[in-house]
PLY file of the C-alpha trace (Angstrom):
ply
format ascii 1.0
element vertex 229
property float x
property float y
property float z
element edge 228
property int vertex1
property int vertex2
end_header
-0.72 -30.73 -99.94
1.85 -27.96 -99.49
4.58 -28.17 -97.05
3.05 -26.83 -93.72
4.64 -23.72 -92.18
6.19 -23.81 -88.70
5.46 -21.68 -85.78
1.82 -20.91 -86.50
-1.48 -21.68 -84.52
-4.70 -21.25 -86.54
-7.28 -20.46 -84.03
-10.27 -20.69 -86.42
-11.10 -23.89 -88.17
-14.10 -25.23 -90.12
-15.70 -28.13 -88.32
-18.32 -30.33 -89.90
-21.98 -30.58 -88.95
-22.08 -32.28 -85.53
-24.98 -34.45 -86.75
-22.81 -35.79 -89.51
-20.07 -36.63 -86.96
-22.53 -38.30 -84.66
-23.81 -40.41 -87.54
-20.32 -41.49 -88.55
-19.60 -42.44 -84.97
-22.07 -45.29 -85.26
-20.00 -47.11 -87.81
-16.60 -49.02 -87.78
-13.68 -47.93 -89.70
-13.85 -50.69 -92.21
-17.37 -49.72 -93.18
-16.46 -46.00 -93.48
-13.27 -46.84 -95.49
-15.28 -49.10 -97.95
-18.20 -46.54 -98.14
-15.78 -43.84 -99.03
-14.42 -45.74 -102.04
-11.67 -47.59 -100.05
-9.86 -44.37 -99.23
-8.96 -42.42 -96.02
-7.15 -45.12 -94.18
-3.92 -44.42 -92.06
-1.14 -46.97 -91.90
-2.08 -50.01 -89.84
0.81 -49.45 -87.39
-1.48 -46.88 -85.56
-2.92 -49.09 -82.76
-5.18 -48.46 -79.76
-3.16 -48.33 -76.50
-5.83 -50.30 -74.66
-8.61 -52.70 -75.81
-11.97 -51.28 -76.82
-10.53 -47.76 -77.33
-12.61 -45.88 -79.91
-12.96 -42.29 -81.05
-14.74 -40.06 -83.55
-14.53 -36.31 -83.99
-13.25 -33.35 -85.87
-9.51 -33.05 -86.10
-7.39 -30.44 -84.32
-4.07 -31.08 -86.08
-0.58 -30.72 -84.56
2.73 -30.79 -86.27
5.43 -31.99 -83.76
9.16 -31.91 -83.96
10.92 -35.21 -82.97
11.40 -35.63 -79.29
9.41 -32.41 -78.52
5.88 -32.23 -77.27
5.53 -28.48 -76.89
2.96 -28.08 -79.53
0.61 -30.61 -77.82
0.48 -28.14 -74.92
-0.24 -25.31 -77.35
-2.91 -27.40 -79.02
-4.84 -27.88 -75.88
-6.12 -24.31 -75.94
-7.62 -24.94 -79.34
-9.63 -28.02 -78.39
-13.46 -27.68 -78.41
-15.76 -30.40 -76.96
-15.78 -33.43 -79.17
-12.53 -32.70 -81.04
-9.92 -35.36 -81.75
-6.20 -34.30 -81.66
-4.32 -35.61 -84.58
-0.51 -35.38 -84.28
2.08 -35.88 -86.86
5.81 -35.28 -86.70
8.29 -33.60 -89.11
10.14 -36.91 -89.26
9.79 -40.32 -87.78
9.92 -40.36 -83.88
8.69 -42.93 -81.38
9.35 -40.85 -78.23
6.77 -40.68 -75.50
5.12 -37.42 -76.54
1.90 -37.88 -74.58
0.78 -39.31 -71.16
-1.56 -38.98 -68.21
-1.01 -35.29 -67.57
-1.64 -34.19 -71.07
-4.65 -36.46 -71.15
-6.06 -34.82 -68.12
-5.54 -31.36 -69.74
-7.16 -32.47 -73.00
-10.14 -34.11 -71.21
-10.74 -30.91 -69.34
-11.33 -29.34 -72.78
-13.72 -31.95 -73.90
-11.27 -33.79 -76.13
-12.62 -37.01 -77.53
-9.11 -38.62 -77.92
-5.72 -38.62 -79.65
-4.35 -40.13 -82.78
-0.51 -39.66 -82.91
2.21 -40.83 -85.29
4.54 -41.21 -82.45
4.96 -42.64 -78.99
2.81 -42.42 -75.83
3.28 -43.57 -72.30
1.33 -43.93 -69.05
-0.81 -46.60 -70.86
-2.36 -48.09 -67.66
-3.40 -44.51 -66.53
-4.85 -43.73 -70.05
-6.87 -46.99 -69.83
-8.19 -46.21 -66.31
-9.19 -42.78 -67.54
-10.86 -44.38 -70.60
-9.07 -41.75 -72.78
-8.83 -43.17 -76.27
-5.35 -43.06 -77.83
-4.07 -44.58 -81.09
-0.39 -44.41 -81.49
2.65 -45.56 -83.44
4.40 -46.91 -80.32
4.26 -47.14 -76.52
7.51 -45.67 -75.22
8.46 -44.42 -71.78
11.20 -42.04 -73.09
10.29 -38.43 -72.39
10.43 -35.43 -74.54
11.47 -31.72 -74.32
9.87 -28.37 -74.98
12.39 -26.49 -77.28
11.20 -26.37 -80.75
8.31 -24.81 -82.68
5.83 -26.93 -84.74
2.39 -25.81 -85.67
-1.31 -26.30 -84.76
-4.20 -26.45 -87.05
-2.27 -26.91 -90.28
-2.68 -29.75 -92.87
-0.56 -32.76 -91.69
0.15 -36.24 -92.94
-0.38 -38.75 -90.19
0.68 -42.22 -90.82
0.35 -41.60 -94.59
-3.13 -40.13 -94.21
-3.57 -36.53 -95.14
-5.54 -34.67 -92.39
-6.84 -31.07 -92.50
-8.21 -29.32 -89.50
-11.91 -30.24 -89.14
-11.77 -33.42 -91.08
-13.48 -36.22 -89.17
-11.31 -38.94 -87.70
-12.64 -42.32 -86.71
-10.59 -44.91 -85.04
-11.36 -48.34 -83.57
-9.78 -51.85 -83.29
-9.52 -52.06 -87.10
-7.61 -48.90 -87.65
-7.85 -45.15 -88.23
-9.87 -43.52 -91.12
-10.00 -39.89 -92.12
-13.13 -38.44 -93.62
-12.89 -35.04 -95.45
-15.11 -32.71 -93.53
-17.20 -31.80 -96.65
-17.84 -35.46 -97.27
-19.01 -36.31 -93.64
-22.70 -36.42 -94.20
-22.48 -38.25 -97.56
-20.20 -40.75 -96.12
-22.40 -41.43 -93.19
-25.22 -42.10 -95.61
-23.22 -44.41 -97.70
-22.06 -46.20 -94.58
-25.64 -46.74 -93.49
-26.52 -48.17 -96.88
-23.54 -50.53 -96.75
-24.53 -51.82 -93.39
-28.07 -52.48 -94.50
-26.72 -54.42 -97.47
-24.46 -56.44 -95.25
-27.24 -57.30 -92.79
-29.04 -59.06 -95.69
-25.87 -61.03 -96.60
-25.24 -61.85 -93.01
-28.80 -63.43 -92.71
-28.21 -65.47 -95.86
-24.79 -66.73 -94.68
-26.29 -67.59 -91.27
-28.89 -69.67 -93.07
-26.21 -71.67 -94.67
-25.93 -70.18 -98.17
-22.34 -70.20 -99.42
-20.47 -67.10 -100.49
-19.64 -69.05 -103.60
-23.31 -68.85 -104.61
-24.24 -65.54 -103.03
-21.47 -63.62 -104.99
-21.79 -65.82 -108.08
-18.23 -66.92 -107.81
-18.51 -70.39 -109.53
-18.58 -69.23 -113.12
-15.46 -67.02 -112.85
-13.65 -69.73 -110.97
-14.47 -72.36 -113.57
-13.47 -69.93 -116.30
-10.03 -69.62 -114.57
-9.68 -73.47 -114.64
-10.64 -74.36 -111.05
-11.66 -77.96 -110.89
-12.97 -80.30 -108.24
-11.59 -83.86 -107.92
-12.71 -86.77 -105.68
0 1
1 2
2 3
3 4
4 5
5 6
6 7
7 8
8 9
9 10
10 11
11 12
12 13
13 14
14 15
15 16
16 17
17 18
18 19
19 20
20 21
21 22
22 23
23 24
24 25
25 26
26 27
27 28
28 29
29 30
30 31
31 32
32 33
33 34
34 35
35 36
36 37
37 38
38 39
39 40
40 41
41 42
42 43
43 44
44 45
45 46
46 47
47 48
48 49
49 50
50 51
51 52
52 53
53 54
54 55
55 56
56 57
57 58
58 59
59 60
60 61
61 62
62 63
63 64
64 65
65 66
66 67
67 68
68 69
69 70
70 71
71 72
72 73
73 74
74 75
75 76
76 77
77 78
78 79
79 80
80 81
81 82
82 83
83 84
84 85
85 86
86 87
87 88
88 89
89 90
90 91
91 92
92 93
93 94
94 95
95 96
96 97
97 98
98 99
99 100
100 101
101 102
102 103
103 104
104 105
105 106
106 107
107 108
108 109
109 110
110 111
111 112
112 113
113 114
114 115
115 116
116 117
117 118
118 119
119 120
120 121
121 122
122 123
123 124
124 125
125 126
126 127
127 128
128 129
129 130
130 131
131 132
132 133
133 134
134 135
135 136
136 137
137 138
138 139
139 140
140 141
141 142
142 143
143 144
144 145
145 146
146 147
147 148
148 149
149 150
150 151
151 152
152 153
153 154
154 155
155 156
156 157
157 158
158 159
159 160
160 161
161 162
162 163
163 164
164 165
165 166
166 167
167 168
168 169
169 170
170 171
171 172
172 173
173 174
174 175
175 176
176 177
177 178
178 179
179 180
180 181
181 182
182 183
183 184
184 185
185 186
186 187
187 188
188 189
189 190
190 191
191 192
192 193
193 194
194 195
195 196
196 197
197 198
198 199
199 200
200 201
201 202
202 203
203 204
204 205
205 206
206 207
207 208
208 209
209 210
210 211
211 212
212 213
213 214
214 215
215 216
216 217
217 218
218 219
219 220
220 221
221 222
222 223
223 224
224 225
225 226
226 227
227 228
């Protein structure tokens, strides 16, 4: 990924097939991460700001400057119904970039939620609005509007590369990014993984041990595991 330019808003981005996004929304982040070859996860410090927050949608990306939320206001104009705003920063910052007023603006555009490698505030209000937010921190400290970033450029959010239009899925287990061209294939692989796990779940519920179901006894014995009375 090349270093993103500053001071640009790309108004046209390629979004994935809405049917593929809807299919991905049915799965959890752990399933999607595993189905995609154990790739795509953001760092686990991104957490939901209220219980049961969940989101899935194409990314509108934002590159912020530390302590400055100007580009989030610029990004609002680029949101289409179902989009998720994904905000990264040029360097680490935990200031409160986002709160109730911006959430109200985003929701009016049909935004499905926010993932931000920074701080947010007005958590009680966000929960009351049921506006999903996943953030690095909760922080009441405000921001200014003084420096240019960019909108709809490739960013790295909590170590996860995100391009405009990539599918972002977030739930209590974390945040995962699916490249837009892999959305349909990943949804299919996720469905197959869940079908396989359903069979395993039934066997475990019936009392079968993972030791036997996964044929672990031989490898354990080969490494010298022994049982003693």
